[in-house]
C-alpha positions in Angstrom: 162.7 140.1 90.6 162.2 137.1 88.5 159.8 134.2 88.3 160.0 131.6 91.0 160.7 127.9 90.2 157.1 127.1 91.1 155.8 129.6 88.6 158.1 128.3 85.9 157.0 124.7 86.7 153.3 125.5 86.5 153.9 127.3 83.2 155.9 124.3 81.8 153.2 121.9 82.8 150.4 124.0 81.3 152.2 124.5 78.0 153.3 120.9 77.9 149.7 119.8 78.0 148.9 122.2 75.2 151.9 120.8 73.2 150.6 117.2 73.7 147.1 118.2 72.6 148.5 120.0 69.5 150.5 116.8 68.7 147.3 114.6 69.1 145.5 116.9 66.8 148.1 117.2 64.0 149.7 113.7 64.4 153.1 112.3 64.0 154.6 115.2 62.0 153.7 117.4 65.0 155.3 115.0 67.4 158.5 115.2 65.3 158.5 119.0 65.4 157.8 119.1 69.1 160.6 116.6 70.0 163.2 118.4 67.8 162.5 121.8 69.2 162.2 120.5 72.8 165.8 119.2 72.4 167.1 122.1 70.3 168.2 124.5 73.1 170.6 121.8 74.5 172.5 121.7 71.2 174.4 124.6 72.8 175.8 122.0 75.3 177.5 119.8 72.8 181.3 120.1 73.4 180.7 123.2 75.6 181.8 122.0 79.0 185.1 123.2 80.4 184.7 121.3 83.6 181.6 119.4 84.9 178.7 121.8 85.1 180.7 124.8 83.8 180.6 125.9 80.2 183.6 127.3 78.3 183.3 131.1 78.4 183.2 131.3 74.6 180.1 129.1 74.6 178.0 131.0 77.2 176.5 133.5 74.7 175.2 130.7 72.4 173.8 128.8 75.4 172.1 131.9 76.8 170.6 132.8 73.4 169.2 129.3 73.0 167.8 129.5 76.5 166.3 133.0 76.3 162.5 132.7 76.9 161.8 135.8 74.8 163.2 134.2 71.7 161.0 131.1 72.1 158.0 133.3 72.8 158.7 135.4 69.7 158.9 132.2 67.5 155.6 131.1 69.1 153.9 134.4 68.4 155.1 134.5 64.8 153.9 130.9 64.4 150.5 131.7 65.8 150.2 134.7 63.4 151.3 132.5 60.5 148.8 129.7 61.6 145.9 132.2 61.7 146.9 133.9 58.5 147.1 130.7 56.5 143.7 129.3 57.5 144.0 128.2 61.2 142.4 124.9 61.9 141.3 124.6 58.3 144.8 123.7 57.1 147.0 126.5 58.4 150.7 126.2 58.8 151.2 125.0 62.4 154.8 123.9 62.6 156.4 127.3 63.5 154.0 127.9 66.4 154.5 124.4 67.7 158.3 124.8 67.4 158.2 127.9 69.6 155.9 126.3 72.0 158.1 123.2 72.5 161.2 125.4 72.8 159.5 127.5 75.5 158.4 124.3 77.4 162.1 123.2 77.5 163.2 126.6 78.9 160.4 126.7 81.5 161.2 123.1 82.6 164.9 124.1 83.0 163.9 127.1 85.1 161.6 124.9 87.2 164.5 122.6 87.9 166.7 125.5 88.9 168.8 125.7 85.8 169.0 129.4 84.8 171.1 131.0 82.2 174.8 131.1 82.5 177.1 133.7 84.0 180.1 134.9 81.9 182.4 132.4 83.6 180.1 129.5 82.5 178.5 128.7 85.8 174.7 128.4 86.2 172.8 131.4 87.5 170.4 129.6 89.8 166.6 130.2 89.6 165.1 130.7 93.1 
């Protein structure tokens, strides 16, 4: 049993608010990091469509890797650890944590809109 679209949507909204607050605190460089990593998962879609809405089977693994929430959460956790280890709000390295956070927001928003990972034939596995 997986998360529902409503749960994913609430998660996306909560973490989006935190991302925006993070960007307000750290300024334009943070906005740049957030935008790049919010778009990053969809790099897997460039030239990947066999037919409208269906990926080429050889591109499915890359797409699913880029849209795996566990990877984004691992980057976020590593970034938070790095941030705290390097001084936290007193000048710690924040970019890695923000990258993981923006990446996760993208994935959560996709799930909230019903776009799950891809089946081996390239079709979307819907989120209910």
